[in-house]
C-alpha positions in Angstrom: 57.7 106.4 -13.9 61.2 107.9 -13.1 62.6 104.7 -11.7 60.3 104.8 -8.7 58.2 101.6 -8.4 55.6 101.1 -5.7 55.5 97.7 -4.3 52.1 96.6 -3.1 53.4 93.0 -2.3 56.5 92.2 -0.4 58.3 90.6 -1.9 57.3 91.7 -5.4 58.6 90.2 -8.5 58.9 92.3 -11.8 60.4 92.2 -15.3 62.7 94.9 -16.4 63.4 95.5 -19.9 66.7 97.4 -21.2 66.6 98.7 -24.7 69.5 100.4 -26.3 69.5 103.0 -29.0 69.5 100.4 -31.7 66.3 98.9 -30.7 67.9 95.9 -29.1 66.5 94.7 -25.8 67.0 92.3 -23.1 64.7 91.4 -20.1 65.5 90.1 -16.6 63.5 89.2 -13.6 64.0 91.3 -10.4 62.5 90.6 -6.8 62.0 93.6 -4.7 62.1 93.2 -1.0 61.6 95.7 1.6 63.2 94.8 5.0 61.6 96.1 8.2 63.5 98.7 10.2 64.5 97.6 13.8 62.2 99.2 16.5 64.2 100.3 19.4 62.6 101.7 22.5 63.4 105.3 23.5 65.4 104.6 26.8 65.1 106.3 30.0 68.2 108.4 30.8 71.4 106.9 32.1 72.2 108.4 35.3 75.5 108.1 37.5 76.7 110.1 40.6 79.4 112.4 40.3 82.2 111.4 42.9 84.0 114.9 42.8 81.0 116.9 41.8 82.5 118.6 38.8 79.8 117.6 36.4 81.7 114.9 34.6 81.5 111.0 35.2 82.2 107.7 33.1 79.2 106.0 31.6 78.6 102.4 30.6 76.6 102.8 27.7 75.9 99.1 27.5 73.7 99.2 30.6 71.0 100.6 28.4 71.3 97.8 25.6 68.5 95.6 26.9 66.2 98.6 27.4 66.8 99.9 23.8 66.5 96.6 22.0 63.2 95.8 23.9 63.6 92.1 23.5 64.2 92.4 19.4 66.7 89.7 18.4 69.2 90.0 15.4 70.2 93.6 16.3 73.5 95.2 17.5 74.0 98.4 19.2 76.7 101.0 18.6 76.9 104.3 20.4 78.0 107.5 18.9 78.8 111.1 20.0 76.7 112.6 17.2 73.6 111.7 15.2 75.5 112.5 12.0 78.3 109.8 13.0 75.4 107.4 14.0 74.0 107.6 10.4 77.2 106.9 9.0 77.8 103.8 11.3 81.5 103.6 10.9 83.0 101.0 13.3 86.0 103.5 13.9 83.8 106.3 15.1 81.7 104.3 17.5 82.3 104.8 21.3 84.0 101.7 22.8 84.4 101.2 26.6 83.3 103.8 29.2 82.3 107.1 28.0 82.8 110.5 29.9 80.3 113.3 29.1 81.5 116.3 27.1 78.9 118.8 28.5 78.8 118.9 32.4 75.8 117.4 34.1 73.8 116.2 31.1 74.9 115.0 27.6 73.4 113.0 24.8 74.7 110.0 22.8 73.1 108.3 19.9 72.4 104.5 19.8 72.4 103.0 16.2 70.5 99.6 16.4 71.2 97.5 13.2 69.6 94.4 12.1 72.4 91.9 11.6 70.6 90.2 8.9 69.4 92.9 6.7 71.7 95.9 7.7 68.6 98.1 8.2 69.0 100.3 11.1 67.2 102.8 13.6 68.7 105.6 15.8 67.6 106.7 19.2 68.9 109.4 21.4 70.2 108.4 24.8 70.2 111.1 27.6 73.2 111.1 30.0 72.7 112.6 33.5 75.4 113.4 36.1 74.1 113.6 39.6 75.6 115.5 42.4 76.7 113.6 45.5 75.4 115.2 48.7 77.9 117.1 50.9 79.1 115.0 54.0 78.3 116.2 57.4 80.6 118.8 59.0 83.2 117.1 61.3 81.4 118.8 64.4 78.2 116.9 63.6 79.0 114.2 66.2 77.3 111.1 67.4 73.6 111.1 68.5 72.7 109.8 72.0 69.5 109.2 73.7 68.4 107.6 76.9 66.6 104.3 76.3 63.0 104.3 76.5 61.0 101.2 77.5 60.5 100.2 73.9 64.4 100.3 73.4 64.1 103.1 70.6 64.3 106.8 70.4 63.4 109.4 68.0 66.2 111.7 66.7 65.9 115.0 64.9 68.9 114.6 62.4 68.6 118.1 60.9 69.6 119.7 64.3 71.6 116.9 65.6 69.5 116.6 68.8 67.8 113.8 70.2 64.0 114.3 70.7 62.7 112.7 73.8 
């Protein structure tokens, strides 16, 4: 069967026989167990504001841990800059601490969600978005004043810097 054995039961016990070229054989019992993969949720993008509007910012990737694990227990999450690195899962290649995006305004990292009991893992992509901070009003914008009405309130037109009424 080419070494491929379907397992209709989980776990499944089978007997293996090894025979050498002299016709001598030995048998042993094997148990085949298929462990389930973690089932992470695909996270919503992680968004931060760009203080200097250059398209780069620092991200705390762990802010998405709870969303990604979706309540699953016995899992750890490690983040990587590429899917290939996440597949390898090396501890030395993981992103530690704050991460600054490589591509301006939008970038991606990959989360490796690994079962701490079985070692089985799944990988999900996390989108990182850097949002521009709006321009502050010009120095001549000034304060807005209006005469008090009987209600103690007034309506202001902020786009033109003029009180209405």
